[in-house]
PDB file with one MODEL, atoms N, CA, C and O in Angstrom:
MODEL        1
ATOM      1  N   MET A   1      11.793 -32.426  18.720  1.00  0.00           N
ATOM      2  CA  MET A   1      11.961 -31.410  17.729  1.00  0.00           C
ATOM      3  C   MET A   1      10.633 -30.716  17.410  1.00  0.00           C
ATOM      4  O   MET A   1      10.594 -29.493  17.273  1.00  0.00           O
ATOM      5  N   LEU A   2       9.554 -31.483  17.292  1.00  0.00           N
ATOM      6  CA  LEU A   2       8.247 -30.890  17.020  1.00  0.00           C
ATOM      7  C   LEU A   2       7.821 -29.976  18.157  1.00  0.00           C
ATOM      8  O   LEU A   2       7.205 -28.935  17.925  1.00  0.00           O
ATOM      9  N   GLY A   3       8.140 -30.355  19.365  1.00  0.00           N
ATOM     10  CA  GLY A   3       7.799 -29.540  20.530  1.00  0.00           C
ATOM     11  C   GLY A   3       8.473 -28.183  20.476  1.00  0.00           C
ATOM     12  O   GLY A   3       7.844 -27.161  20.748  1.00  0.00           O
ATOM     13  N   LEU A   4       9.759 -28.171  20.125  1.00  0.00           N
ATOM     14  CA  LEU A   4      10.488 -26.908  20.021  1.00  0.00           C
ATOM     15  C   LEU A   4       9.926 -26.041  18.901  1.00  0.00           C
ATOM     16  O   LEU A   4       9.838 -24.820  19.031  1.00  0.00           O
ATOM     17  N   HIS A   5       9.549 -26.682  17.808  1.00  0.00           N
ATOM     18  CA  HIS A   5       8.972 -25.937  16.684  1.00  0.00           C
ATOM     19  C   HIS A   5       7.639 -25.302  17.098  1.00  0.00           C
ATOM     20  O   HIS A   5       7.365 -24.153  16.754  1.00  0.00           O
ATOM     21  N   ALA A   6       6.832 -26.035  17.820  1.00  0.00           N
ATOM     22  CA  ALA A   6       5.537 -25.520  18.288  1.00  0.00           C
ATOM     23  C   ALA A   6       5.741 -24.346  19.240  1.00  0.00           C
ATOM     24  O   ALA A   6       5.019 -23.351  19.167  1.00  0.00           O
ATOM     25  N   ILE A   7       6.724 -24.462  20.135  1.00  0.00           N
ATOM     26  CA  ILE A   7       7.015 -23.379  21.086  1.00  0.00           C
ATOM     27  C   ILE A   7       7.498 -22.140  20.333  1.00  0.00           C
ATOM     28  O   ILE A   7       7.080 -21.023  20.639  1.00  0.00           O
ATOM     29  N   GLU A   8       8.378 -22.336  19.351  1.00  0.00           N
ATOM     30  CA  GLU A   8       8.892 -21.209  18.567  1.00  0.00           C
ATOM     31  C   GLU A   8       7.754 -20.517  17.812  1.00  0.00           C
ATOM     32  O   GLU A   8       7.688 -19.288  17.772  1.00  0.00           O
ATOM     33  N   LYS A   9       6.868 -21.301  17.222  1.00  0.00           N
ATOM     34  CA  LYS A   9       5.741 -20.755  16.465  1.00  0.00           C
ATOM     35  C   LYS A   9       4.817 -19.955  17.383  1.00  0.00           C
ATOM     36  O   LYS A   9       4.367 -18.864  17.034  1.00  0.00           O
ATOM     37  N   ARG A  10       4.545 -20.511  18.554  1.00  0.00           N
ATOM     38  CA  ARG A  10       3.676 -19.821  19.520  1.00  0.00           C
ATOM     39  C   ARG A  10       4.331 -18.534  20.004  1.00  0.00           C
ATOM     40  O   ARG A  10       3.658 -17.518  20.173  1.00  0.00           O
ATOM     41  N   ASN A  11       5.649 -18.575  20.229  1.00  0.00           N
ATOM     42  CA  ASN A  11       6.390 -17.403  20.666  1.00  0.00           C
ATOM     43  C   ASN A  11       6.295 -16.282  19.633  1.00  0.00           C
ATOM     44  O   ASN A  11       6.082 -15.120  19.979  1.00  0.00           O
ATOM     45  N   LYS A  12       6.456 -16.650  18.352  1.00  0.00           N
ATOM     46  CA  LYS A  12       6.353 -15.653  17.286  1.00  0.00           C
ATOM     47  C   LYS A  12       4.943 -15.067  17.228  1.00  0.00           C
ATOM     48  O   LYS A  12       4.779 -13.870  16.991  1.00  0.00           O
ATOM     49  N   GLY A  13       3.950 -15.883  17.438  1.00  0.00           N
ATOM     50  CA  GLY A  13       2.561 -15.406  17.461  1.00  0.00           C
ATOM     51  C   GLY A  13       2.324 -14.417  18.584  1.00  0.00           C
ATOM     52  O   GLY A  13       1.657 -13.399  18.395  1.00  0.00           O
ATOM     53  N   LEU A  14       2.873 -14.718  19.757  1.00  0.00           N
ATOM     54  CA  LEU A  14       2.715 -13.807  20.889  1.00  0.00           C
ATOM     55  C   LEU A  14       3.436 -12.481  20.650  1.00  0.00           C
ATOM     56  O   LEU A  14       2.923 -11.415  20.993  1.00  0.00           O
ATOM     57  N   ILE A  15       4.623 -12.559  20.062  1.00  0.00           N
ATOM     58  CA  ILE A  15       5.382 -11.336  19.762  1.00  0.00           C
ATOM     59  C   ILE A  15       4.600 -10.479  18.762  1.00  0.00           C
ATOM     60  O   ILE A  15       4.513  -9.263  18.933  1.00  0.00           O
ATOM     61  N   ASN A  16       4.035 -11.090  17.732  1.00  0.00           N
ATOM     62  CA  ASN A  16       3.230 -10.340  16.761  1.00  0.00           C
ATOM     63  C   ASN A  16       2.016  -9.701  17.423  1.00  0.00           C
ATOM     64  O   ASN A  16       1.665  -8.560  17.122  1.00  0.00           O
ATOM     65  N   PHE A  17       1.372 -10.446  18.330  1.00  0.00           N
ATOM     66  CA  PHE A  17       0.216  -9.913  19.037  1.00  0.00           C
ATOM     67  C   PHE A  17       0.611  -8.695  19.863  1.00  0.00           C
ATOM     68  O   PHE A  17      -0.080  -7.676  19.828  1.00  0.00           O
ATOM     69  N   VAL A  18       1.704  -8.784  20.600  1.00  0.00           N
ATOM     70  CA  VAL A  18       2.155  -7.669  21.442  1.00  0.00           C
ATOM     71  C   VAL A  18       2.504  -6.461  20.578  1.00  0.00           C
ATOM     72  O   VAL A  18       2.162  -5.334  20.937  1.00  0.00           O
ATOM     73  N   GLN A  19       3.173  -6.669  19.457  1.00  0.00           N
ATOM     74  CA  GLN A  19       3.526  -5.558  18.578  1.00  0.00           C
ATOM     75  C   GLN A  19       2.283  -4.899  17.988  1.00  0.00           C
ATOM     76  O   GLN A  19       2.216  -3.675  17.884  1.00  0.00           O
ATOM     77  N   SER A  20       1.317  -5.697  17.609  1.00  0.00           N
ATOM     78  CA  SER A  20       0.067  -5.146  17.083  1.00  0.00           C
ATOM     79  C   SER A  20      -0.662  -4.349  18.156  1.00  0.00           C
ATOM     80  O   SER A  20      -1.175  -3.264  17.884  1.00  0.00           O
ATOM     81  N   TYR A  21      -0.711  -4.879  19.367  1.00  0.00           N
ATOM     82  CA  TYR A  21      -1.377  -4.194  20.469  1.00  0.00           C
ATOM     83  C   TYR A  21      -0.685  -2.874  20.771  1.00  0.00           C
ATOM     84  O   TYR A  21      -1.350  -1.865  21.004  1.00  0.00           O
ATOM     85  N   ARG A  22       0.641  -2.871  20.768  1.00  0.00           N
ATOM     86  CA  ARG A  22       1.391  -1.637  21.025  1.00  0.00           C
ATOM     87  C   ARG A  22       1.070  -0.572  19.978  1.00  0.00           C
ATOM     88  O   ARG A  22       0.915   0.602  20.315  1.00  0.00           O
ATOM     89  N   SER A  23       0.971  -0.970  18.720  1.00  0.00           N
ATOM     90  CA  SER A  23       0.692   0.005  17.677  1.00  0.00           C
ATOM     91  C   SER A  23      -0.698   0.608  17.848  1.00  0.00           C
ATOM     92  O   SER A  23      -0.917   1.767  17.495  1.00  0.00           O
ATOM     93  N   LEU A  24      -1.642  -0.168  18.390  1.00  0.00           N
ATOM     94  CA  LEU A  24      -2.981   0.356  18.633  1.00  0.00           C
ATOM     95  C   LEU A  24      -3.017   1.340  19.800  1.00  0.00           C
ATOM     96  O   LEU A  24      -3.854   2.242  19.827  1.00  0.00           O
ATOM     97  N   THR A  25      -2.128   1.171  20.746  1.00  0.00           N
ATOM     98  CA  THR A  25      -2.158   2.009  21.939  1.00  0.00           C
ATOM     99  C   THR A  25      -1.232   3.213  21.846  1.00  0.00           C
ATOM    100  O   THR A  25      -1.170   4.017  22.776  1.00  0.00           O
ATOM    101  N   LYS A  26      -0.511   3.350  20.737  1.00  0.00           N
ATOM    102  CA  LYS A  26       0.384   4.496  20.565  1.00  0.00           C
ATOM    103  C   LYS A  26      -0.406   5.684  20.040  1.00  0.00           C
ATOM    104  O   LYS A  26      -0.634   5.811  18.837  1.00  0.00           O
ATOM    105  N   ILE A  27      -0.812   6.531  20.936  1.00  0.00           N
ATOM    106  CA  ILE A  27      -1.526   7.739  20.559  1.00  0.00           C
ATOM    107  C   ILE A  27      -0.523   8.879  20.582  1.00  0.00           C
ATOM    108  O   ILE A  27       0.160   9.085  21.586  1.00  0.00           O
ATOM    109  N   PRO A  28      -0.427   9.621  19.489  1.00  0.00           N
ATOM    110  CA  PRO A  28       0.547  10.710  19.471  1.00  0.00           C
ATOM    111  C   PRO A  28       0.222  11.770  20.515  1.00  0.00           C
ATOM    112  O   PRO A  28      -0.935  11.960  20.891  1.00  0.00           O
ATOM    113  N   LYS A  29       1.261  12.454  20.975  1.00  0.00           N
ATOM    114  CA  LYS A  29       1.061  13.519  21.949  1.00  0.00           C
ATOM    115  C   LYS A  29       0.249  14.628  21.280  1.00  0.00           C
ATOM    116  O   LYS A  29       0.618  15.106  20.207  1.00  0.00           O
ATOM    117  N   PRO A  30      -0.849  15.035  21.907  1.00  0.00           N
ATOM    118  CA  PRO A  30      -1.701  16.052  21.289  1.00  0.00           C
ATOM    119  C   PRO A  30      -1.026  17.419  21.232  1.00  0.00           C
ATOM    120  O   PRO A  30      -0.289  17.813  22.136  1.00  0.00           O
ATOM    121  N   ILE A  31      -1.301  18.121  20.149  1.00  0.00           N
ATOM    122  CA  ILE A  31      -0.870  19.507  19.995  1.00  0.00           C
ATOM    123  C   ILE A  31      -2.134  20.347  20.154  1.00  0.00           C
ATOM    124  O   ILE A  31      -2.925  20.489  19.221  1.00  0.00           O
ATOM    125  N   LEU A  32      -2.306  20.896  21.344  1.00  0.00           N
ATOM    126  CA  LEU A  32      -3.540  21.595  21.674  1.00  0.00           C
ATOM    127  C   LEU A  32      -3.531  23.030  21.159  1.00  0.00           C
ATOM    128  O   LEU A  32      -2.528  23.738  21.246  1.00  0.00           O
ATOM    129  N   LYS A  33      -4.687  23.438  20.617  1.00  0.00           N
ATOM    130  CA  LYS A  33      -4.874  24.822  20.196  1.00  0.00           C
ATOM    131  C   LYS A  33      -6.370  25.107  20.118  1.00  0.00           C
ATOM    132  O   LYS A  33      -7.183  24.183  20.111  1.00  0.00           O
ATOM    133  N   ASN A  34      -6.727  26.375  20.061  1.00  0.00           N
ATOM    134  CA  ASN A  34      -8.137  26.752  19.915  1.00  0.00           C
ATOM    135  C   ASN A  34      -8.607  26.396  18.516  1.00  0.00           C
ATOM    136  O   ASN A  34      -7.940  26.691  17.525  1.00  0.00           O
ATOM    137  N   ILE A  35      -9.764  25.758  18.452  1.00  0.00           N
ATOM    138  CA  ILE A  35     -10.329  25.324  17.177  1.00  0.00           C
ATOM    139  C   ILE A  35     -11.759  25.821  17.085  1.00  0.00           C
ATOM    140  O   ILE A  35     -12.528  25.702  18.039  1.00  0.00           O
ATOM    141  N   SER A  36     -12.111  26.372  15.947  1.00  0.00           N
ATOM    142  CA  SER A  36     -13.490  26.763  15.690  1.00  0.00           C
ATOM    143  C   SER A  36     -14.306  25.497  15.445  1.00  0.00           C
ATOM    144  O   SER A  36     -13.989  24.713  14.551  1.00  0.00           O
ATOM    145  N   VAL A  37     -15.351  25.300  16.236  1.00  0.00           N
ATOM    146  CA  VAL A  37     -16.197  24.110  16.075  1.00  0.00           C
ATOM    147  C   VAL A  37     -16.909  24.160  14.722  1.00  0.00           C
ATOM    148  O   VAL A  37     -17.079  23.136  14.061  1.00  0.00           O
ATOM    149  N   LYS A  38     -17.320  25.353  14.323  1.00  0.00           N
ATOM    150  CA  LYS A  38     -17.994  25.504  13.025  1.00  0.00           C
ATOM    151  C   LYS A  38     -17.066  25.076  11.887  1.00  0.00           C
ATOM    152  O   LYS A  38     -17.474  24.329  10.997  1.00  0.00           O
ATOM    153  N   GLU A  39     -15.838  25.542  11.917  1.00  0.00           N
ATOM    154  CA  GLU A  39     -14.874  25.190  10.873  1.00  0.00           C
ATOM    155  C   GLU A  39     -14.566  23.687  10.894  1.00  0.00           C
ATOM    156  O   GLU A  39     -14.477  23.048   9.846  1.00  0.00           O
ATOM    157  N   LEU A  40     -14.408  23.139  12.094  1.00  0.00           N
ATOM    158  CA  LEU A  40     -14.119  21.715  12.254  1.00  0.00           C
ATOM    159  C   LEU A  40     -15.233  20.864  11.647  1.00  0.00           C
ATOM    160  O   LEU A  40     -14.963  19.929  10.894  1.00  0.00           O
ATOM    161  N   LEU A  41     -16.480  21.188  11.973  1.00  0.00           N
ATOM    162  CA  LEU A  41     -17.609  20.398  11.481  1.00  0.00           C
ATOM    163  C   LEU A  41     -17.881  20.636   9.998  1.00  0.00           C
ATOM    164  O   LEU A  41     -18.301  19.721   9.290  1.00  0.00           O
ATOM    165  N   ASN A  42     -17.645  21.856   9.525  1.00  0.00           N
ATOM    166  CA  ASN A  42     -17.797  22.116   8.084  1.00  0.00           C
ATOM    167  C   ASN A  42     -16.772  21.323   7.287  1.00  0.00           C
ATOM    168  O   ASN A  42     -17.094  20.770   6.235  1.00  0.00           O
ATOM    169  N   ASN A  43     -15.541  21.265   7.781  1.00  0.00           N
ATOM    170  CA  ASN A  43     -14.509  20.460   7.110  1.00  0.00           C
ATOM    171  C   ASN A  43     -14.892  18.983   7.108  1.00  0.00           C
ATOM    172  O   ASN A  43     -14.719  18.288   6.107  1.00  0.00           O
ATOM    173  N   LEU A  44     -15.409  18.517   8.228  1.00  0.00           N
ATOM    174  CA  LEU A  44     -15.861  17.123   8.330  1.00  0.00           C
ATOM    175  C   LEU A  44     -16.980  16.857   7.322  1.00  0.00           C
ATOM    176  O   LEU A  44     -16.980  15.834   6.638  1.00  0.00           O
ATOM    177  N   SER A  45     -17.915  17.773   7.239  1.00  0.00           N
ATOM    178  CA  SER A  45     -19.035  17.626   6.312  1.00  0.00           C
ATOM    179  C   SER A  45     -18.558  17.541   4.870  1.00  0.00           C
ATOM    180  O   SER A  45     -19.031  16.700   4.105  1.00  0.00           O
ATOM    181  N   MET A  46     -17.616  18.414   4.492  1.00  0.00           N
ATOM    182  CA  MET A  46     -17.081  18.384   3.126  1.00  0.00           C
ATOM    183  C   MET A  46     -16.329  17.084   2.856  1.00  0.00           C
ATOM    184  O   MET A  46     -16.458  16.495   1.782  1.00  0.00           O
ATOM    185  N   LEU A  47     -15.545  16.643   3.834  1.00  0.00           N
ATOM    186  CA  LEU A  47     -14.762  15.425   3.679  1.00  0.00           C
ATOM    187  C   LEU A  47     -15.656  14.190   3.527  1.00  0.00           C
ATOM    188  O   LEU A  47     -15.364  13.298   2.731  1.00  0.00           O
ATOM    189  N   MET A  48     -16.733  14.150   4.288  1.00  0.00           N
ATOM    190  CA  MET A  48     -17.602  12.971   4.311  1.00  0.00           C
ATOM    191  C   MET A  48     -18.818  13.104   3.385  1.00  0.00           C
ATOM    192  O   MET A  48     -19.673  12.219   3.350  1.00  0.00           O
ATOM    193  N   GLU A  49     -18.891  14.196   2.646  1.00  0.00           N
ATOM    194  CA  GLU A  49     -20.070  14.517   1.839  1.00  0.00           C
ATOM    195  C   GLU A  49     -20.516  13.373   0.931  1.00  0.00           C
ATOM    196  O   GLU A  49     -21.699  13.033   0.909  1.00  0.00           O
ATOM    197  N   GLU A  50     -19.606  12.784   0.196  1.00  0.00           N
ATOM    198  CA  GLU A  50     -19.975  11.721  -0.746  1.00  0.00           C
ATOM    199  C   GLU A  50     -20.544  10.501  -0.021  1.00  0.00           C
ATOM    200  O   GLU A  50     -21.559   9.943  -0.438  1.00  0.00           O
ATOM    201  N   GLU A  51     -19.888  10.091   1.061  1.00  0.00           N
ATOM    202  CA  GLU A  51     -20.372   8.921   1.807  1.00  0.00           C
ATOM    203  C   GLU A  51     -21.745   9.188   2.412  1.00  0.00           C
ATOM    204  O   GLU A  51     -22.613   8.316   2.417  1.00  0.00           O
ATOM    205  N   ILE A  52     -21.930  10.406   2.923  1.00  0.00           N
ATOM    206  CA  ILE A  52     -23.214  10.771   3.535  1.00  0.00           C
ATOM    207  C   ILE A  52     -24.319  10.781   2.482  1.00  0.00           C
ATOM    208  O   ILE A  52     -25.408  10.256   2.715  1.00  0.00           O
ATOM    209  N   LYS A  53     -24.039  11.382   1.318  1.00  0.00           N
ATOM    210  CA  LYS A  53     -25.034  11.414   0.236  1.00  0.00           C
ATOM    211  C   LYS A  53     -25.380  10.006  -0.235  1.00  0.00           C
ATOM    212  O   LYS A  53     -26.543   9.681  -0.475  1.00  0.00           O
ATOM    213  N   LYS A  54     -24.341   9.176  -0.363  1.00  0.00           N
ATOM    214  CA  LYS A  54     -24.540   7.805  -0.845  1.00  0.00           C
ATOM    215  C   LYS A  54     -25.518   7.043   0.052  1.00  0.00           C
ATOM    216  O   LYS A  54     -26.285   6.206  -0.423  1.00  0.00           O
ATOM    217  N   GLU A  55     -25.483   7.339   1.343  1.00  0.00           N
ATOM    218  CA  GLU A  55     -26.365   6.645   2.294  1.00  0.00           C
ATOM    219  C   GLU A  55     -27.690   7.385   2.491  1.00  0.00           C
ATOM    220  O   GLU A  55     -28.539   6.958   3.274  1.00  0.00           O
ATOM    221  N   ASN A  56     -27.860   8.512   1.762  1.00  0.00           N
ATOM    222  CA  ASN A  56     -29.088   9.290   1.836  1.00  0.00           C
ATOM    223  C   ASN A  56     -29.402   9.727   3.279  1.00  0.00           C
ATOM    224  O   ASN A  56     -30.522   9.570   3.765  1.00  0.00           O
ATOM    225  N   VAL A  57     -28.378  10.277   3.941  1.00  0.00           N
ATOM    226  CA  VAL A  57     -28.495  10.715   5.327  1.00  0.00           C
ATOM    227  C   VAL A  57     -28.382  12.228   5.380  1.00  0.00           C
ATOM    228  O   VAL A  57     -27.557  12.817   4.681  1.00  0.00           O
ATOM    229  N   LEU A  58     -29.202  12.856   6.201  1.00  0.00           N
ATOM    230  CA  LEU A  58     -29.119  14.293   6.418  1.00  0.00           C
ATOM    231  C   LEU A  58     -28.062  14.565   7.479  1.00  0.00           C
ATOM    232  O   LEU A  58     -28.138  14.037   8.589  1.00  0.00           O
ATOM    233  N   PHE A  59     -27.086  15.383   7.138  1.00  0.00           N
ATOM    234  CA  PHE A  59     -26.020  15.772   8.062  1.00  0.00           C
ATOM    235  C   PHE A  59     -26.186  17.263   8.281  1.00  0.00           C
ATOM    236  O   PHE A  59     -25.733  18.072   7.471  1.00  0.00           O
ATOM    237  N   ASP A  60     -26.834  17.625   9.375  1.00  0.00           N
ATOM    238  CA  ASP A  60     -27.174  19.011   9.666  1.00  0.00           C
ATOM    239  C   ASP A  60     -26.286  19.521  10.802  1.00  0.00           C
ATOM    240  O   ASP A  60     -26.178  18.884  11.849  1.00  0.00           O
ATOM    241  N   ILE A  61     -25.659  20.665  10.586  1.00  0.00           N
ATOM    242  CA  ILE A  61     -24.770  21.234  11.598  1.00  0.00           C
ATOM    243  C   ILE A  61     -25.459  22.428  12.239  1.00  0.00           C
ATOM    244  O   ILE A  61     -25.838  23.381  11.559  1.00  0.00           O
ATOM    245  N   GLN A  62     -25.615  22.366  13.553  1.00  0.00           N
ATOM    246  CA  GLN A  62     -26.177  23.475  14.330  1.00  0.00           C
ATOM    247  C   GLN A  62     -25.266  23.700  15.527  1.00  0.00           C
ATOM    248  O   GLN A  62     -25.057  22.798  16.337  1.00  0.00           O
ATOM    249  N   ILE A  63     -24.723  24.914  15.633  1.00  0.00           N
ATOM    250  CA  ILE A  63     -23.772  25.224  16.695  1.00  0.00           C
ATOM    251  C   ILE A  63     -24.264  26.447  17.463  1.00  0.00           C
ATOM    252  O   ILE A  63     -24.572  27.481  16.870  1.00  0.00           O
ATOM    253  N   GLU A  64     -24.333  26.320  18.765  1.00  0.00           N
ATOM    254  CA  GLU A  64     -24.719  27.429  19.637  1.00  0.00           C
ATOM    255  C   GLU A  64     -23.704  27.568  20.746  1.00  0.00           C
ATOM    256  O   GLU A  64     -23.477  26.597  21.468  1.00  0.00           O
ATOM    257  N   PRO A  65     -23.096  28.687  20.921  1.00  0.00           N
ATOM    258  CA  PRO A  65     -23.127  29.866  20.055  1.00  0.00           C
ATOM    259  C   PRO A  65     -22.347  29.600  18.762  1.00  0.00           C
ATOM    260  O   PRO A  65     -21.495  28.713  18.723  1.00  0.00           O
ATOM    261  N   PRO A  66     -22.637  30.366  17.709  1.00  0.00           N
ATOM    262  CA  PRO A  66     -22.003  30.132  16.404  1.00  0.00           C
ATOM    263  C   PRO A  66     -20.470  30.242  16.420  1.00  0.00           C
ATOM    264  O   PRO A  66     -19.799  29.651  15.575  1.00  0.00           O
ATOM    265  N   ASP A  67     -19.930  30.981  17.357  1.00  0.00           N
ATOM    266  CA  ASP A  67     -18.475  31.168  17.423  1.00  0.00           C
ATOM    267  C   ASP A  67     -17.819  30.236  18.450  1.00  0.00           C
ATOM    268  O   ASP A  67     -16.720  30.513  18.930  1.00  0.00           O
ATOM    269  N   LEU A  68     -18.486  29.149  18.777  1.00  0.00           N
ATOM    270  CA  LEU A  68     -17.985  28.191  19.770  1.00  0.00           C
ATOM    271  C   LEU A  68     -16.609  27.661  19.372  1.00  0.00           C
ATOM    272  O   LEU A  68     -16.378  27.305  18.217  1.00  0.00           O
ATOM    273  N   GLU A  69     -15.709  27.616  20.340  1.00  0.00           N
ATOM    274  CA  GLU A  69     -14.373  27.068  20.120  1.00  0.00           C
ATOM    275  C   GLU A  69     -14.088  26.014  21.172  1.00  0.00           C
ATOM    276  O   GLU A  69     -14.717  25.983  22.230  1.00  0.00           O
ATOM    277  N   LEU A  70     -13.130  25.151  20.867  1.00  0.00           N
ATOM    278  CA  LEU A  70     -12.665  24.193  21.851  1.00  0.00           C
ATOM    279  C   LEU A  70     -11.155  24.099  21.754  1.00  0.00           C
ATOM    280  O   LEU A  70     -10.556  24.444  20.735  1.00  0.00           O
ATOM    281  N   VAL A  71     -10.552  23.627  22.830  1.00  0.00           N
ATOM    282  CA  VAL A  71      -9.109  23.433  22.857  1.00  0.00           C
ATOM    283  C   VAL A  71      -8.863  21.945  22.653  1.00  0.00           C
ATOM    284  O   VAL A  71      -9.242  21.119  23.483  1.00  0.00           O
ATOM    285  N   ALA A  72      -8.216  21.615  21.523  1.00  0.00           N
ATOM    286  CA  ALA A  72      -7.986  20.203  21.187  1.00  0.00           C
ATOM    287  C   ALA A  72      -6.909  20.118  20.117  1.00  0.00           C
ATOM    288  O   ALA A  72      -6.477  21.126  19.558  1.00  0.00           O
ATOM    289  N   ASP A  73      -6.488  18.889  19.846  1.00  0.00           N
ATOM    290  CA  ASP A  73      -5.595  18.625  18.727  1.00  0.00           C
ATOM    291  C   ASP A  73      -6.496  18.417  17.516  1.00  0.00           C
ATOM    292  O   ASP A  73      -7.257  17.450  17.456  1.00  0.00           O
ATOM    293  N   GLU A  74      -6.405  19.330  16.555  1.00  0.00           N
ATOM    294  CA  GLU A  74      -7.319  19.296  15.415  1.00  0.00           C
ATOM    295  C   GLU A  74      -7.222  17.987  14.627  1.00  0.00           C
ATOM    296  O   GLU A  74      -8.236  17.448  14.184  1.00  0.00           O
ATOM    297  N   ARG A  75      -6.028  17.491  14.460  1.00  0.00           N
ATOM    298  CA  ARG A  75      -5.814  16.240  13.710  1.00  0.00           C
ATOM    299  C   ARG A  75      -6.486  15.066  14.422  1.00  0.00           C
ATOM    300  O   ARG A  75      -7.178  14.264  13.795  1.00  0.00           O
ATOM    301  N   LEU A  76      -6.277  14.972  15.735  1.00  0.00           N
ATOM    302  CA  LEU A  76      -6.839  13.846  16.492  1.00  0.00           C
ATOM    303  C   LEU A  76      -8.357  13.939  16.596  1.00  0.00           C
ATOM    304  O   LEU A  76      -9.053  12.939  16.420  1.00  0.00           O
ATOM    305  N   ILE A  77      -8.878  15.140  16.883  1.00  0.00           N
ATOM    306  CA  ILE A  77     -10.329  15.280  17.036  1.00  0.00           C
ATOM    307  C   ILE A  77     -11.019  15.056  15.686  1.00  0.00           C
ATOM    308  O   ILE A  77     -12.129  14.525  15.638  1.00  0.00           O
ATOM    309  N   SER A  78     -10.365  15.458  14.592  1.00  0.00           N
ATOM    310  CA  SER A  78     -10.940  15.205  13.262  1.00  0.00           C
ATOM    311  C   SER A  78     -11.040  13.712  12.989  1.00  0.00           C
ATOM    312  O   SER A  78     -12.044  13.242  12.455  1.00  0.00           O
ATOM    313  N   GLN A  79     -10.002  12.966  13.353  1.00  0.00           N
ATOM    314  CA  GLN A  79     -10.025  11.520  13.137  1.00  0.00           C
ATOM    315  C   GLN A  79     -11.122  10.862  13.971  1.00  0.00           C
ATOM    316  O   GLN A  79     -11.792   9.939  13.506  1.00  0.00           O
ATOM    317  N   ILE A  80     -11.301  11.330  15.182  1.00  0.00           N
ATOM    318  CA  ILE A  80     -12.371  10.797  16.043  1.00  0.00           C
ATOM    319  C   ILE A  80     -13.735  11.057  15.409  1.00  0.00           C
ATOM    320  O   ILE A  80     -14.583  10.165  15.361  1.00  0.00           O
ATOM    321  N   LEU A  81     -13.943  12.279  14.924  1.00  0.00           N
ATOM    322  CA  LEU A  81     -15.231  12.627  14.320  1.00  0.00           C
ATOM    323  C   LEU A  81     -15.477  11.838  13.034  1.00  0.00           C
ATOM    324  O   LEU A  81     -16.601  11.404  12.781  1.00  0.00           O
ATOM    325  N   ILE A  82     -14.445  11.650  12.230  1.00  0.00           N
ATOM    326  CA  ILE A  82     -14.576  10.833  11.010  1.00  0.00           C
ATOM    327  C   ILE A  82     -15.013   9.415  11.383  1.00  0.00           C
ATOM    328  O   ILE A  82     -15.912   8.849  10.760  1.00  0.00           O
ATOM    329  N   ASN A  83     -14.375   8.859  12.392  1.00  0.00           N
ATOM    330  CA  ASN A  83     -14.731   7.507  12.839  1.00  0.00           C
ATOM    331  C   ASN A  83     -16.169   7.448  13.346  1.00  0.00           C
ATOM    332  O   ASN A  83     -16.884   6.484  13.075  1.00  0.00           O
ATOM    333  N   LEU A  84     -16.595   8.476  14.080  1.00  0.00           N
ATOM    334  CA  LEU A  84     -17.976   8.507  14.577  1.00  0.00           C
ATOM    335  C   LEU A  84     -18.982   8.565  13.435  1.00  0.00           C
ATOM    336  O   LEU A  84     -20.004   7.879  13.469  1.00  0.00           O
ATOM    337  N   VAL A  85     -18.697   9.377  12.430  1.00  0.00           N
ATOM    338  CA  VAL A  85     -19.608   9.478  11.287  1.00  0.00           C
ATOM    339  C   VAL A  85     -19.647   8.153  10.527  1.00  0.00           C
ATOM    340  O   VAL A  85     -20.722   7.670  10.169  1.00  0.00           O
ATOM    341  N   LYS A  86     -18.481   7.572  10.285  1.00  0.00           N
ATOM    342  CA  LYS A  86     -18.442   6.281   9.579  1.00  0.00           C
ATOM    343  C   LYS A  86     -19.187   5.203  10.355  1.00  0.00           C
ATOM    344  O   LYS A  86     -19.939   4.424   9.768  1.00  0.00           O
ATOM    345  N   ASN A  87     -18.986   5.151  11.671  1.00  0.00           N
ATOM    346  CA  ASN A  87     -19.692   4.170  12.495  1.00  0.00           C
ATOM    347  C   ASN A  87     -21.197   4.412  12.474  1.00  0.00           C
ATOM    348  O   ASN A  87     -21.982   3.465  12.441  1.00  0.00           O
ATOM    349  N   SER A  88     -21.594   5.678  12.493  1.00  0.00           N
ATOM    350  CA  SER A  88     -23.025   6.008  12.447  1.00  0.00           C
ATOM    351  C   SER A  88     -23.640   5.591  11.121  1.00  0.00           C
ATOM    352  O   SER A  88     -24.730   5.020  11.088  1.00  0.00           O
ATOM    353  N   LEU A  89     -22.937   5.878  10.023  1.00  0.00           N
ATOM    354  CA  LEU A  89     -23.442   5.464   8.714  1.00  0.00           C
ATOM    355  C   LEU A  89     -23.576   3.944   8.623  1.00  0.00           C
ATOM    356  O   LEU A  89     -24.539   3.417   8.067  1.00  0.00           O
ATOM    357  N   SER A  90     -22.599   3.272   9.174  1.00  0.00           N
ATOM    358  CA  SER A  90     -22.643   1.815   9.165  1.00  0.00           C
ATOM    359  C   SER A  90     -23.817   1.299  10.007  1.00  0.00           C
ATOM    360  O   SER A  90     -24.510   0.361   9.612  1.00  0.00           O
ATOM    361  N   ALA A  91     -24.028   1.918  11.158  1.00  0.00           N
ATOM    362  CA  ALA A  91     -25.126   1.491  12.033  1.00  0.00           C
ATOM    363  C   ALA A  91     -26.488   1.765  11.390  1.00  0.00           C
ATOM    364  O   ALA A  91     -27.432   1.000  11.587  1.00  0.00           O
ATOM    365  N   LEU A  92     -26.588   2.836  10.637  1.00  0.00           N
ATOM    366  CA  LEU A  92     -27.856   3.161   9.980  1.00  0.00           C
ATOM    367  C   LEU A  92     -28.199   2.173   8.871  1.00  0.00           C
ATOM    368  O   LEU A  92     -29.373   1.988   8.548  1.00  0.00           O
ATOM    369  N   LYS A  93     -27.194   1.542   8.290  1.00  0.00           N
ATOM    370  CA  LYS A  93     -27.440   0.527   7.262  1.00  0.00           C
ATOM    371  C   LYS A  93     -28.180  -0.664   7.846  1.00  0.00           C
ATOM    372  O   LYS A  93     -29.006  -1.294   7.185  1.00  0.00           O
ATOM    373  N   LYS A  94     -27.862  -0.956   9.108  1.00  0.00           N
ATOM    374  CA  LYS A  94     -28.404  -2.148   9.758  1.00  0.00           C
ATOM    375  C   LYS A  94     -29.698  -1.801  10.426  1.00  0.00           C
ATOM    376  O   LYS A  94     -30.328  -2.664  11.037  1.00  0.00           O
TER     377      LYS A  94
ENDMDL
END
């Protein structure tokens, strides 16, 4: 009986692991459109302003050419940039 209980418990653990892994790998289908890099980075700067100030970090935006655009999913690329800024702030603490 203990053996069956151990197998059942391990099975549930594996199922939870697989479900968690699947949720990490589910990337939504991108909705591509032209995005102004200046607007994208200015929005990022405003969103992260408090965290950046709190860490006393200079966040300087320089774009050449000023009207630079890219084709991307704005929601996904914004999340990537937020993560990069957060990771950078964390790395600067250390």
